[in-house]
C-alpha positions as CSV (number, residue, x, y, z in Angstrom):
1,X,167.7,180.7,207.7
2,X,167.9,176.9,207.7
3,X,170.0,174.9,205.4
4,X,168.8,175.6,201.8
5,X,169.7,172.0,200.8
6,X,167.1,170.5,203.2
7,X,164.6,173.2,204.1
8,X,162.2,173.9,201.2
9,X,161.5,177.5,202.4
10,X,165.2,178.2,202.7
11,X,165.8,176.8,199.2
12,X,163.0,178.9,197.6
13,X,164.3,182.0,199.3
14,X,167.8,181.4,198.1
15,X,166.8,180.5,194.5
16,X,163.8,182.8,193.9
17,X,164.3,185.9,196.2
18,X,165.6,188.2,193.5
19,X,163.0,187.1,190.9
20,X,160.2,187.7,193.4
21,X,161.5,191.1,194.4
22,X,161.9,192.0,190.7
23,X,158.3,190.9,189.9
24,X,156.8,192.8,192.8
25,X,158.8,195.9,192.1
26,X,157.8,195.7,188.4
27,X,154.1,195.6,189.5
28,X,154.0,198.0,192.4
29,X,157.1,200.3,191.9
30,X,157.5,200.6,195.7
31,X,161.0,199.7,196.7
32,X,160.2,200.9,200.2
33,X,157.4,198.3,200.6
34,X,158.3,195.3,198.4
35,X,161.0,193.8,200.6
36,X,159.0,194.2,203.8
37,X,156.0,192.5,202.1
38,X,158.2,189.6,200.9
39,X,159.7,189.3,204.3
40,X,156.2,189.1,205.8
41,X,155.4,186.3,203.3
42,X,158.5,184.3,204.3
43,X,157.6,184.7,208.0
44,X,154.1,183.5,207.3
45,X,155.4,180.5,205.4
46,X,157.7,179.6,208.3
47,X,154.6,179.3,210.4
48,X,152.1,177.7,208.0
49,X,154.2,175.4,205.9
50,X,155.3,173.1,208.7
51,X,151.6,172.8,209.8
52,X,149.8,172.7,206.4
53,X,152.5,171.2,204.2
54,X,154.7,172.8,201.5
55,X,152.5,174.1,198.6
56,X,152.9,172.7,195.1
57,X,154.3,176.1,194.0
58,X,156.3,177.5,196.9
59,X,157.5,180.6,194.9
60,X,154.0,181.3,193.7
61,X,152.7,181.1,197.3
62,X,155.2,183.6,198.5
63,X,154.4,185.9,195.6
64,X,150.7,185.8,196.2
65,X,151.1,186.4,200.0
66,X,153.5,189.2,199.5
67,X,151.2,190.8,196.9
68,X,148.3,190.7,199.3
69,X,150.5,192.4,202.0
70,X,151.4,195.1,199.5
71,X,147.8,195.7,198.5
72,X,146.7,196.0,202.1
73,X,149.5,198.5,202.8
74,X,148.7,200.5,199.6
75,X,145.0,200.7,200.6
76,X,146.0,201.9,204.0
77,X,148.2,204.6,202.6
78,X,145.7,205.5,199.9
79,X,148.6,205.7,197.4
80,X,146.3,205.7,194.4
81,X,144.4,208.9,195.5
82,X,147.6,210.7,196.6
83,X,149.2,209.9,193.2
84,X,152.6,209.3,194.7
85,X,154.8,208.1,191.8
86,X,158.2,207.2,193.4
87,X,159.7,205.0,190.6
88,X,157.0,205.3,188.0
89,X,153.7,207.0,187.3
90,X,150.4,205.4,188.4
91,X,149.5,204.7,184.8
92,X,152.7,202.9,184.2
93,X,152.1,200.9,187.5
94,X,148.7,199.8,186.4
95,X,149.9,198.9,182.9
96,X,152.9,196.9,184.2
97,X,150.8,195.3,187.0
98,X,148.3,194.0,184.5
99,X,151.1,192.7,182.2
100,X,152.8,190.9,185.1
101,X,149.6,189.3,186.4
102,X,148.7,188.1,182.9
103,X,152.0,186.5,182.0
104,X,154.7,186.7,184.7
105,X,157.1,184.5,182.7
106,X,157.1,187.0,179.8
107,X,158.6,189.8,182.0
108,X,160.6,187.8,184.5
109,X,164.1,188.0,183.0
110,X,163.8,191.7,182.0
111,X,162.6,192.6,185.5
112,X,165.4,190.7,187.2
113,X,167.9,192.5,184.9
114,X,166.3,195.8,185.8
115,X,166.7,194.9,189.5
116,X,170.4,194.0,189.1
117,X,171.1,197.2,187.1
118,X,169.2,199.4,189.6
119,X,171.2,198.0,192.5
120,X,174.5,198.8,190.7
121,X,173.6,202.3,189.5
122,X,176.6,204.6,189.3
123,X,174.9,207.0,191.8
124,X,175.5,204.4,194.5
125,X,178.8,204.0,196.3
126,X,180.4,200.6,195.4
127,X,180.1,199.3,199.0
128,X,176.4,200.3,199.1
129,X,175.8,198.7,195.7
130,X,177.4,195.5,196.8
131,X,175.4,195.3,200.0
132,X,172.1,196.2,198.2
133,X,172.8,193.6,195.4
134,X,173.4,190.9,198.0
135,X,170.2,191.9,199.9
136,X,167.7,192.4,197.0
137,X,169.0,190.2,194.2
138,X,170.3,187.2,196.3
139,X,168.2,187.6,199.5
140,X,171.2,187.5,201.8
141,X,169.9,188.5,205.3
142,X,171.2,191.9,206.6
143,X,172.9,190.4,209.7
144,X,174.8,188.0,207.3
145,X,175.8,190.9,205.0
146,X,177.0,192.8,208.1
147,X,179.1,189.8,209.2
148,X,180.5,189.3,205.8
149,X,181.6,192.9,205.5
150,X,182.8,193.0,209.1
151,X,180.6,195.9,210.2
152,X,177.9,196.0,213.0
153,X,174.4,195.0,211.9
154,X,172.9,198.4,212.6
155,X,175.6,200.0,210.4
156,X,174.8,197.6,207.5
157,X,171.1,198.1,208.0
158,X,171.6,201.9,207.8
159,X,173.8,201.5,204.7
160,X,171.2,199.4,202.9
161,X,168.4,201.8,203.9
162,X,170.4,204.8,202.7
163,X,171.0,203.0,199.3
164,X,167.2,202.4,199.0
165,X,166.4,206.0,199.8
166,X,169.1,207.1,197.3
167,X,167.3,205.1,194.6
168,X,163.9,206.6,195.4
169,X,165.1,210.1,196.1
170,X,167.3,210.3,193.0
171,X,164.6,208.9,190.8
172,X,166.8,206.0,189.6
173,X,164.5,204.2,187.2
174,X,163.6,200.6,187.4
175,X,164.5,200.1,183.8
176,X,167.1,198.7,181.4
177,X,169.2,201.6,180.2
178,X,169.6,202.3,176.5
179,X,172.2,200.6,174.4
180,X,174.7,203.5,174.8
181,X,175.1,203.1,178.5
182,X,174.2,199.4,179.1
183,X,177.8,198.2,178.8
184,X,178.9,200.7,181.5
185,X,176.1,199.5,183.7
186,X,177.0,195.9,183.2
187,X,180.5,196.8,184.2
188,X,179.2,198.3,187.4
189,X,177.5,195.0,188.2
190,X,180.7,193.2,187.5
191,X,182.8,195.6,189.7
192,X,180.2,195.2,192.5
193,X,180.5,191.4,192.3
194,X,184.3,191.6,192.1
195,X,184.4,193.9,195.2
196,X,182.2,191.4,197.2
197,X,184.3,188.5,196.0
198,X,187.6,190.2,197.0
199,X,186.1,191.0,200.4
200,X,185.7,187.3,200.8
201,X,189.3,186.4,200.0
202,X,191.0,189.5,201.4
203,X,189.3,190.2,204.7
204,X,192.2,192.3,205.9
205,X,191.4,192.0,209.6
206,X,189.8,189.6,212.0
207,X,190.1,185.9,212.7
208,X,189.2,184.5,209.3
209,X,191.7,184.1,206.4
210,X,188.8,183.9,204.0
211,X,185.0,184.2,204.1
212,X,183.9,181.6,201.5
213,X,180.2,182.4,202.0
214,X,180.6,186.0,200.8
215,X,182.8,184.9,197.9
216,X,180.1,182.3,197.0
217,X,177.4,184.9,197.0
218,X,179.4,187.1,194.7
219,X,179.8,184.1,192.4
220,X,176.1,183.6,192.5
221,X,175.5,187.3,191.6
222,X,177.7,186.9,188.5
223,X,175.9,183.7,187.5
224,X,172.5,185.4,187.9
225,X,173.5,188.4,185.8
226,X,175.3,186.2,183.1
227,X,172.1,184.1,182.8
228,X,170.3,187.4,181.7
229,X,173.2,188.5,179.4
230,X,174.8,185.2,178.3
231,X,177.2,186.7,175.7
232,X,178.5,189.6,177.8
233,X,182.3,189.4,177.8
234,X,182.9,191.1,181.1
235,X,180.6,188.7,182.9
236,X,182.0,185.6,181.1
237,X,185.6,186.6,182.0
238,X,184.7,187.5,185.6
239,X,182.8,184.3,186.2
240,X,185.8,182.3,184.9
241,X,188.1,184.3,187.2
242,X,186.0,183.9,190.4
243,X,185.3,180.2,189.7
244,X,189.1,179.5,189.4
245,X,189.9,181.4,192.5
246,X,186.9,180.0,194.5
247,X,187.7,176.4,193.4
248,X,190.7,176.4,195.9
249,X,188.7,177.4,198.9
250,X,188.8,174.0,200.7
251,X,192.6,173.8,200.4
252,X,193.6,177.3,201.5
253,X,193.3,176.7,205.3
254,X,194.1,173.6,207.3
255,X,193.4,173.3,211.0
256,X,193.1,177.1,211.2
257,X,196.5,177.6,209.5
258,X,197.3,179.3,206.2
259,X,198.3,176.9,203.4
260,X,200.3,178.5,200.7
261,X,199.6,177.7,197.1
262,X,202.6,175.4,196.6
263,X,201.6,173.4,199.6
264,X,197.9,173.0,198.9
265,X,196.4,169.6,198.4
266,X,195.3,169.8,194.8
267,X,192.9,166.9,195.3
268,X,190.8,169.3,197.3
269,X,190.4,171.8,194.5
270,X,186.9,171.8,192.9
271,X,187.6,170.4,189.5
272,X,184.1,170.9,188.2
273,X,184.5,174.7,188.8
274,X,187.9,174.6,187.1
275,X,186.4,172.8,184.1
276,X,183.5,175.3,183.9
277,X,186.0,178.2,184.0
278,X,188.0,176.7,181.1
279,X,184.8,176.4,179.0
280,X,184.0,180.0,179.7
281,X,187.4,181.2,178.6
282,X,186.8,179.4,175.3
283,X,183.6,181.3,174.7
284,X,183.6,183.1,171.3
285,X,182.7,186.4,172.9
286,X,186.2,186.5,174.4
287,X,188.0,185.7,171.2
288,X,187.9,189.1,169.5
289,X,188.4,192.7,170.7
290,X,186.7,193.2,174.1
291,X,186.3,196.1,176.6
292,X,189.2,197.0,178.9
293,X,187.6,195.6,182.0
294,X,186.7,192.3,180.3
295,X,190.3,192.0,179.0
296,X,191.6,192.6,182.5
297,X,189.4,189.9,184.0
298,X,190.3,187.5,181.1
299,X,194.1,187.9,181.8
300,X,193.6,187.4,185.5
301,X,191.5,184.3,184.8
302,X,194.2,182.9,182.4
303,X,196.8,183.5,185.2
304,X,194.5,181.6,187.6
305,X,194.0,178.9,185.0
306,X,197.8,178.3,184.8
307,X,197.8,177.4,188.5
308,X,194.6,175.4,188.3
309,X,195.8,173.3,185.3
310,X,199.3,172.6,186.4
311,X,199.7,169.0,187.6
312,X,201.8,170.1,190.5
313,X,203.3,173.3,191.9
314,X,206.7,172.3,190.5
315,X,205.2,171.9,187.0
316,X,203.6,175.4,187.0
317,X,204.5,177.4,183.9
318,X,205.8,180.5,185.7
319,X,207.2,181.9,182.5
320,X,203.7,182.0,181.0
321,X,202.4,183.6,184.2
322,X,205.0,186.3,184.0
323,X,204.1,187.1,180.4
324,X,200.4,187.3,181.4
325,X,201.2,189.7,184.2
326,X,203.2,191.8,181.8
327,X,200.2,192.0,179.5
328,X,197.9,192.8,182.5
329,X,200.2,195.6,183.7
330,X,200.3,197.0,180.2
331,X,196.5,197.0,180.2
332,X,195.5,197.8,183.7
333,X,198.6,198.6,185.9
334,X,198.1,198.3,189.7
335,X,200.4,197.8,192.7
336,X,198.7,194.5,193.5
337,X,199.5,193.2,190.0
338,X,203.1,194.4,190.2
339,X,203.4,192.5,193.6
340,X,202.0,189.3,192.1
341,X,204.3,189.6,189.1
342,X,207.3,189.9,191.4
343,X,206.3,186.6,193.0
344,X,206.0,185.0,189.6
345,X,209.4,186.4,188.5
346,X,211.0,185.0,191.7
347,X,209.5,181.5,191.0
348,X,210.6,181.7,187.4
349,X,214.0,183.3,187.7
350,X,215.0,183.2,191.3
351,X,214.8,185.3,194.5
352,X,217.3,188.0,193.3
353,X,215.2,188.6,190.1
354,X,212.0,188.7,192.3
355,X,213.5,191.2,194.7
356,X,214.5,193.4,191.7
357,X,210.9,193.2,190.3
358,X,209.6,194.0,193.8
359,X,211.6,197.2,194.1
360,X,209.3,200.2,194.6
361,X,206.1,198.2,194.9
362,X,203.8,199.5,197.6
363,X,200.2,198.5,198.3
364,X,198.7,201.1,200.7
365,X,197.5,199.5,203.9
366,X,198.8,196.1,203.1
367,X,201.4,194.0,204.8
368,X,201.9,191.8,201.7
369,X,204.8,193.6,200.0
370,X,206.9,193.4,203.2
371,X,205.9,189.7,203.6
372,X,206.9,188.9,200.0
373,X,210.2,190.8,200.5
374,X,210.9,188.9,203.7
375,X,210.3,185.5,202.0
376,X,212.6,186.4,199.0
377,X,215.3,187.8,201.3
378,X,215.2,184.5,203.3
379,X,215.5,182.5,200.0
380,X,218.5,184.7,199.0
381,X,220.2,184.0,202.3
382,X,220.0,187.5,203.8
383,X,218.5,186.4,207.2
384,X,219.1,189.7,208.9
385,X,217.2,191.7,206.3
386,X,214.5,189.0,206.1
387,X,213.9,189.3,209.9
388,X,213.5,193.1,209.5
389,X,211.1,192.7,206.7
390,X,209.0,190.1,208.6
391,X,208.9,192.6,211.5
392,X,207.5,195.2,209.2
393,X,204.9,192.8,207.8
394,X,203.9,191.6,211.3
395,X,203.4,195.2,212.4
396,X,201.1,195.9,209.5
397,X,199.1,192.7,209.4
398,X,195.6,192.7,210.9
399,X,194.5,189.2,210.0
400,X,194.9,186.6,212.7
401,X,195.7,183.6,210.5
402,X,198.2,185.5,208.3
403,X,199.8,187.0,211.4
404,X,200.4,183.6,212.9
405,X,201.9,182.4,209.6
406,X,204.3,185.4,209.5
407,X,205.4,184.9,213.1
408,X,206.1,181.2,212.4
409,X,208.1,182.1,209.2
410,X,210.1,184.7,211.1
411,X,210.8,182.2,214.0
412,X,212.0,179.6,211.5
413,X,214.8,181.9,210.5
414,X,216.4,181.3,214.0
């Protein structure tokens, strides 16, 4: 797809894909046909718009063209006479179709929310839910999703297809669940977005230290869902968290090399995103008792905010960060949080205290505990032990940029 900032077709696909999918699905209830029809409409637009000019209502043009494709396909299949319900009865389909045709704006937000919740149904594995959300809600192309998740395109295509079949086969409804389960489903959406965002900033293997495109799409998914549920604490806290983390993307790598937080050029941080995150953290919905997941995201966001708001690395309030990690570990203990707390303790109280806090911390499959231990041992003056720890980290590291950084740090020990 072309640059969405200059290509009108790319822009409408980026901004309206999820809404168009939601409206078509609301009308026809055929998940197996909707995306193909919309894809055909985009292909037709790529041929006709350069020749005939961009229509006054590009999204409406795509909607009308996709609807025609769907109606042609349904006539061919003779769906009405076979009474094939899939996601709804024929009576519901006709009723919803008439309502959508009469006043599409009246159902747009509800239908997009239904789509988001359907893609994040608990019956789907988290990885499948993330891929399906990126595909259906945000319109990210399957090859791009495959690249973002570091899997071959056929593997990702099969994963998305299986997720669609799971929705149809399991009878997962295209509906907003009742109030008793809605918070849990919103949390599934949040966890799906968080998983995709984490995949962007912790690729684990390959040549890239970060994949800002995937993280950016995850941010967009949180924004899209929050616009539908503007006072939902878990979404407010998560958007604040990912914005604060994402705001440093331009400063994390320089000339292909890892730039650690203390060495980053803070002038390259996105201050508009930092300011937005600060406003989100001041939202009244986060002031009182909130669900566990929302509280966890809020604490993580406040930790990120301490870094973002410090005038310089030397002026970072590490004592506050340690206290926030203590609260986070009391709420949602994890090896990664313990590791991060050990780093904060070392910055606040010295390398020896950091090594003590690091004792017993293991993150399965990660080289980072060994890398942190090596750095703290080097600061403490134990060069021999630091070299051994760096060797351990190097052996476990699968990311090319981080591996280069670790080798350079080990070499600097002499």
